[in-house]
N, C-alpha and C positions, 0 to 999 in steps of 0.2 A: 487407250492411247500412249505412247511413250512420248513423254516432254522431251522438249528440244534439248534441252542439256543431257538427257542420255543418248539421243541419238546422235551427239556430238563427239561423245566420248566411246565410241563402240569397240575400238581396238586399245588394244596394250598399248603401256606408257612408251616414249620412247626410250627412257631410262632402264625400264622392265628388259625391253627388248636388246639393249647393248651390253646389259649385265647375263643373260643367257651364256652359257660359256661357248668357246669356239674349238673344237674339240679334233685332232687328227683321225682322216678315216682310215680306220681297220675294218678289212672284209673278216667279220668277224659271226658273217651268215646270219646276222641281221638284214636291215634294209640297203639293199646293192644300187637303189635311186633315190633320189631325192623325190618323195609325193607330190612335190607343189608341180613341179615341171616334168616331171618324170625323167631327165636324164639321167644317168649313170653315174655315179660318184668314181672320181678320179682317185687314184692312189696314194697321193702326197697331198691330196687335199684335206683344207679344215672345213669344219661342217658344224652347224649350228645345233646343241644337245639343247633337248626340250627338259623339263623336270621327270616328263613321264616315261624319259630314254630315246624317243623318238629324236631324229636325225634329219636335218636338212640342209641345203645350200644356203650360205645366211643370207643373199639377196632374195631369196624364194620367203623364206618365210619371215623374214623381215617385213615383206612386202605383206606377208598374209596375216602375219599379228599388227598390222597397223589398220586392219580391220576388223581382227576378232581375237579374243583374248582364248579361242581355244587350239588344242592341236588340231589337225587336218586327218589325222589317222584315229585319235581315241576318244576325240573332245575332251580332253581333260583342261581343264584350267590352268593357263600358265603364270596368272598374276596372282602374287603373295597375297595369302590371306593377313586379313585384320587380323590385329590381335588384341587380348581384354588380360590386365593382368598377366600378361607373359604367357599367355596361353595362347594358341593359334585358335581361329575361330574356326566351326567346326564345318568342313564341307558338305557339297551334297550326296559325296559318294556314300558318308556314312550317317546318311539320312537315314536308310532302313535300320540300321543299328541303333541308332537314335530312337527310332517310334517302338521298336522293339522292346528297349530297355525300358521305356514311358511305360508300354501296355505290360511290363512284367511289375513294374512298380504300383499301377494301378488295380491289378491283378490282388496283389500282395496286401495293399492296403484295404482292400474288400474282405480279405479272409479273414 
């Protein structure tokens, strides 16, 4: 069961959402429409770009991020990682690398 405090804070913090950049839309062959509302981007429009590079209408992704911290297209977490000693904490995307490194170290210590 998920604690009440965790259920209350599922989305990204408002300050984090506001810090994500608004960039002018350029038709560069990537997304031509917002994956949240499915409307096409207009030529002179500013769109919000997530750290993964995906772009959305700002009101659409802002509302999405109020409920989730993950990109609706690739599921990458948009929240900054906690740091320790000036280094960013590892992400789940590098978990297989860390697991493999641990296996290699364990194997080398046995040899």
